C-alpha positions in Angstrom: -70.2 58.0 -50.9 -71.0 58.0 -54.6 -72.6 54.5 -54.3 -74.7 55.6 -51.3 -75.8 58.8 -53.1 -76.8 56.9 -56.2 -78.7 54.4 -54.0 -80.7 57.1 -52.2 -81.4 59.0 -55.4 -82.5 55.9 -57.3 -84.8 54.8 -54.6 -86.3 58.3 -54.1 -86.8 58.8 -57.8 -88.6 55.5 -58.2 -90.8 56.1 -55.1 -91.7 59.7 -56.2 -92.6 58.4 -59.7 -94.8 55.7 -58.3 -96.6 58.1 -55.9 -97.0 60.7 -58.7 -98.5 58.1 -61.1 -101.0 57.1 -58.4 -102.1 60.6 -57.8 -102.3 61.4 -61.5 -104.4 58.3 -62.1 -106.8 59.5 -59.4 -107.1 63.0 -60.8 -107.5 61.6 -64.3 -110.5 59.5 -63.2 -112.2 62.5 -61.4 -111.6 64.8 -64.3 -112.9 62.4 -66.8 -116.1 61.9 -64.8 -116.5 65.6 -64.6 -116.0 66.1 -68.3 -118.7 63.4 -69.2 -121.4 66.0 -68.3 -120.5 67.9 -71.5 -120.6 64.8 -73.8 -123.7 64.9 -76.1 -125.2 67.8 -74.2 -127.6 70.1 -75.9 -125.6 72.8 -77.7 -122.5 70.7 -77.5 -123.3 67.8 -79.8 -119.8 68.0 -81.3 -118.2 67.2 -78.0 -117.7 63.5 -77.9 -116.1 61.0 -75.5 -112.8 61.1 -77.4 -112.7 64.9 -77.0 -113.3 64.7 -73.3 -110.6 62.0 -73.0 -108.2 64.3 -75.0 -109.0 67.3 -72.8 -108.3 65.3 -69.6 -105.0 63.9 -71.0 -103.9 67.5 -71.9 -104.7 68.6 -68.3 -102.3 66.1 -66.8 -99.2 68.4 -66.9 -101.1 71.0 -64.8 -101.9 68.4 -62.2 -98.3 67.2 -62.3 -97.1 70.7 -61.6 -99.4 71.1 -58.6 -98.7 67.6 -57.2 -94.9 67.4 -57.5 -94.0 69.0 -54.1 -96.5 66.7 -52.3 -95.4 63.6 -54.1 -91.7 64.5 -53.5 -92.4 64.7 -49.8 -94.4 61.4 -49.7 -91.9 59.5 -51.8 -88.9 60.7 -50.0 -90.4 60.1 -46.5 -91.2 56.5 -47.6 -87.7 55.9 -48.8 -86.0 57.4 -45.8 -88.3 55.6 -43.3 -87.8 52.3 -45.1 -84.0 52.7 -45.0 -84.3 53.4 -41.3 -86.6 50.4 -40.7 -84.3 48.0 -42.4 -81.2 49.5 -40.7 -79.7 50.4 -44.0 -79.4 54.0 -43.0 -77.7 53.0 -39.8 -75.1 51.2 -41.9 -74.7 54.4 -44.1 -74.1 56.4 -40.9 -71.4 54.1 -39.7 -69.8 54.3 -43.1 -69.3 58.0 -42.7 -72.5 59.6 -43.8 -73.1 62.4 -41.3 -76.2 64.6 -41.0 -74.8 67.4 -43.2 -73.7 65.0 -45.9 -77.1 63.3 -45.8 -78.7 66.8 -46.1 -76.5 67.7 -49.1 -77.5 64.4 -50.7 -81.2 65.2 -50.4 -80.8 68.8 -51.4 -79.1 67.7 -54.6 -82.1 65.5 -55.2 -84.4 68.3 -54.4 -82.6 70.5 -56.9 -83.5 68.1 -59.7 -87.2 68.2 -58.7 -87.0 72.1 -58.6 -85.8 72.1 -62.2 -88.5 69.5 -63.2 -91.3 71.5 -61.5 -90.2 74.8 -63.1 -90.0 73.2 -66.6 -93.4 71.6 -66.3 -95.1 74.7 -64.8 -93.5 77.2 -67.1 -93.2 75.4 -70.5 -95.2 72.1 -70.7 -98.3 72.9 -68.7 -99.1 76.3 -70.4 -98.8 74.7 -73.8 -101.0 71.7 -73.0 -103.5 73.9 -71.2 -103.9 76.1 -74.3 -104.3 73.0 -76.4 -106.9 71.7 -74.0 -108.8 75.0 -74.2 -108.7 74.8 -78.0 -110.3 71.4 -77.8 -113.2 72.8 -75.8 -113.5 75.9 -77.9 -113.5 73.9 -81.1 -116.3 71.5 -80.0 -118.2 73.6 -77.5 -118.1 76.8 -79.5 -116.5 79.5 -77.4 -114.1 80.3 -74.6 -115.4 82.6 -71.9 -115.2 83.2 -68.2 -117.9 84.4 -65.8 -121.0 86.3 -67.0 -119.3 89.3 -68.5 -116.1 87.9 -70.2 -112.8 89.8 -70.2 -112.3 93.4 -69.2 -109.2 95.3 -70.2 -108.1 99.0 -70.1 -105.8 101.0 -72.3 -104.6 104.6 -72.6 -104.0 106.3 -75.9 -102.7 109.9 -75.8 -105.1 111.7 -73.4 -108.0 109.3 -73.8 -108.6 106.0 -72.0 -110.5 102.9 -73.1 -112.4 100.2 -71.2 -112.7 97.1 -73.4 -115.0 94.1 -72.9 -114.7 90.9 -74.9 -117.4 88.4 -74.1 -115.8 85.3 -75.6 -113.2 83.9 -78.0 -114.1 81.7 -81.0 -112.3 78.6 -82.2 -110.6 80.5 -85.1 -109.1 83.1 -82.7 -111.8 85.7 -83.2 -113.8 87.7 -80.6 -117.5 87.8 -79.9 -119.6 90.7 -78.6 -116.9 93.4 -78.3 -117.6 96.6 -76.4 -115.3 99.6 -76.3 -115.9 102.6 -74.0 -113.8 105.7 -74.7 -113.3 108.4 -72.0 -111.8 111.8 -72.5 -109.1 113.6 -70.4 -111.8 114.7 -67.9 -113.1 111.1 -67.4 -116.3 111.8 -69.4 -117.7 109.1 -71.8 -116.7 110.2 -75.3 -117.9 107.2 -77.3 -119.3 103.7 -77.1 -118.6 101.1 -79.7 -120.3 97.7 -79.9 -119.4 95.0 -82.5 -120.9 91.6 -82.9 -117.5 90.0 -83.7 -113.9 91.0 -84.4 -110.5 89.7 -85.5 -107.0 90.5 -84.4 -105.2 92.2 -87.3 -101.6 91.5 -88.2 -100.6 95.2 -87.6 -102.1 95.1 -84.0 -105.4 96.8 -84.9 -108.7 95.1 -84.3 -111.0 94.5 -87.3 -114.5 94.8 -85.9 -117.7 93.6 -87.8 -121.3 94.7 -87.5 -120.4 97.8 -85.6 -122.7 100.2 -83.8 -120.9 103.3 -82.6 -122.2 106.3 -80.6 -120.2 109.5 -80.1 -121.0 112.0 -77.3 -120.0 115.6 -77.8 -120.3 118.2 -75.0 -121.0 121.7 -76.3 -121.0 124.2 -73.4 -122.5 123.5 -70.0 -126.0 122.5 -71.0 -125.7 121.3 -74.6 -124.7 117.8 -75.7 -124.8 116.0 -79.0 -124.9 112.3 -79.8 -123.9 110.8 -83.2 -124.8 107.3 -84.1 -122.9 105.3 -86.7 -123.7 101.8 -88.1 -121.0 100.2 -90.2 -120.3 96.7 -91.5 -116.6 96.9 -90.5 -114.4 99.2 -88.4 -110.7 99.1 -87.7 -109.7 100.1 -84.1 -105.9 100.7 -83.4 -104.8 99.2 -80.1 -101.9 97.6 -78.3 -104.1 95.0 -76.7 -102.9 91.7 -78.2 -104.7 88.3 -78.6 -102.4 86.9 -75.8 -103.6 89.7 -73.4 -107.3 88.9 -74.1 -106.6 85.2 -73.7 -104.7 85.8 -70.5 -107.7 87.7 -69.0 -110.0 84.8 -69.9 -107.7 82.0 -68.6 -106.7 81.4 -65.0 -103.5 83.1 -64.1 -102.0 79.9 -62.6 -102.2 78.4 -66.2 -99.9 81.1 -67.6 -96.1 81.0 -68.0 -94.0 83.3 -65.7 -92.9 85.6 -68.5 -96.5 85.9 -69.8 -97.6 86.8 -66.3 -94.9 89.4 -66.0 -95.8 91.1 -69.3 -99.5 91.1 -68.4 -98.8 92.6 -65.0 -96.8 95.4 -66.7 -99.8 96.1 -69.1 -102.2 96.2 -66.1 -99.9 98.6 -64.2 -99.4 100.8 -67.2 -103.2 101.2 -67.6 -104.0 101.7 -64.0 -105.6 98.3 -63.3 -105.3 96.2 -60.2 -102.6 93.5 -60.7 -102.7 92.1 -57.2 -104.1 88.7 -58.2 -101.6 88.3 -61.0 -98.6 89.6 -58.9 -99.4 86.9 -56.3 -99.6 84.3 -58.9 -96.3 85.5 -60.5 -94.4 85.2 -57.2 -96.1 81.8 -56.5 -94.7 80.7 -59.9 -91.2 81.8 -58.7 -91.3 80.2 -55.2 -93.4 77.1 -55.9 -90.7 75.0 -57.5 -88.4 75.8 -54.5 -90.9 74.0 -52.2 -89.4 70.7 -53.5 -86.2 71.6 -51.6 -88.3 72.2 -48.4 -90.0 68.8 -48.8 -86.9 66.8 -49.1 -85.4 68.5 -46.0 -88.7 67.8 -44.2 -88.3 64.1 -45.1 -84.7 63.7 -43.8 -85.6 63.4 -40.0 -87.6 60.3 -40.8 -84.4 58.5 -41.5 -83.3 59.0 -37.9 -86.4 57.6 -36.3 -86.7 54.1 -34.8 -89.5 52.1 -36.3 -91.2 49.0 -35.0 -92.5 46.4 -37.4 -95.3 47.9 -39.5 -94.9 51.4 -38.0 -93.8 52.9 -41.3 -97.3 53.3 -42.6 -98.2 55.8 -39.9 -95.3 58.0 -40.8 -96.1 57.8 -44.5 -99.7 58.9 -43.7 -98.2 61.8 -41.7 -96.3 62.7 -44.8 -99.5 62.7 -46.8 -101.2 65.0 -44.3 -98.2 67.3 -44.3 -98.2 67.5 -48.1 -101.9 68.2 -48.2 -101.6 70.8 -45.5 -98.9 72.6 -47.5 -101.1 72.6 -50.6 -104.1 74.0 -48.6 -101.9 76.6 -46.9 -100.5 77.7 -50.2 -104.1 78.3 -51.6 -105.3 79.9 -48.4 -102.5 82.4 -48.4 -103.1 83.2 -52.1 -106.8 84.0 -51.5 -106.2 85.9 -48.2 -103.4 87.9 -49.7 -105.6 89.0 -52.6 -108.5 89.9 -50.2 -106.3 91.7 -47.6 -103.9 93.3 -50.2 -100.8 91.7 -48.6 -97.4 92.1 -50.2 -97.5 89.7 -53.3 -94.0 88.2 -52.8 -94.5 87.7 -49.1 -97.9 86.1 -49.6 -96.4 83.6 -52.1 -93.3 82.9 -50.1 -95.0 82.5 -46.6 -96.1 78.8 -46.9 -92.6 77.8 -48.1 -90.9 79.8 -45.3 -93.2 78.3 -42.7 -92.5 74.7 -43.8 -88.7 75.6 -44.1 -88.6 76.6 -40.5 -90.6 73.5 -39.5 -88.3 71.2 -41.5 -85.1 72.8 -40.2 -86.4 72.7 -36.6 -87.2 68.9 -37.0 -83.8 68.4 -38.5 -82.1 70.2 -35.7 -84.0 68.5 -32.9 -84.1 64.9 -34.2 -80.8 64.8 -36.1 -78.3 67.2 -34.5 -79.5 67.1 -30.8 -80.3 63.4 -30.7 
């Protein structure tokens, strides 16, 4: 059985690698065409073709993480269908490979892809994504998202703060920082605006070109406003550079532990963490979808193919993989809008396809 196991694993690994390379080449081409719009553009004269090429190359691990379950399904379906078409799988069955042993063989292969997907998504992709963003920041000038930048909240003693950072600079600094302080009764106590800022080694922010307004309530009808202009100001805070970067980057580009820490910060400061909780559980469950895909591919080995009929089944595998990818994204958006349970939202696509794959295995393999 060792020889049969090695044969299936070797063929599946080669097929998955080939399919993955084809998809990555396709994504590389589309991403490069998209990045060409920034090359030599007004205000981005430092962004050259080589920088666009480097950015696209550094984006490959993120695409690899997203594509692995789909390519595992397509590659494994191709191998199992080809073994069935050439009657090799029939010979394996007569040699003692029963349905459960075949299932264990593919589950062991799926376990390898689970570890690979987890390693790429949690270690390699976050590092290369940060490097890719640094390339853009260095040559395009800033890193920002949307029209208002990043918004964060923090509590210090009985006061709360709403902090807005418009953009990050190539050297790790901040641009257009605004800090709104609220007292215990929820009234605006002060407003601080700084043209730029740096993250200090002791955790404090070193703000520059500061304009600060303090609001004092004296009695029911009397109020006082104090204005302060200062070249520098140090603001003590527990908001780190990673937290600001996390709020500016997409949550699916963060490592699992970084997502967990950022969710704790949001919960501690009374901010909604639904979007990040869904992404956290997706990070947990997404690698396991490789197991679902190899189980879904097993029934193809028990089908009877005519000459040339294998292409239709491989196309069906492509459609199944694409539908899984779409369903995964749809559940993520719907769960965020409808406030569904984060872990159930993330696990639902995998559970649905697990039921389908086990049903196909039971009907095609065990009953027939």
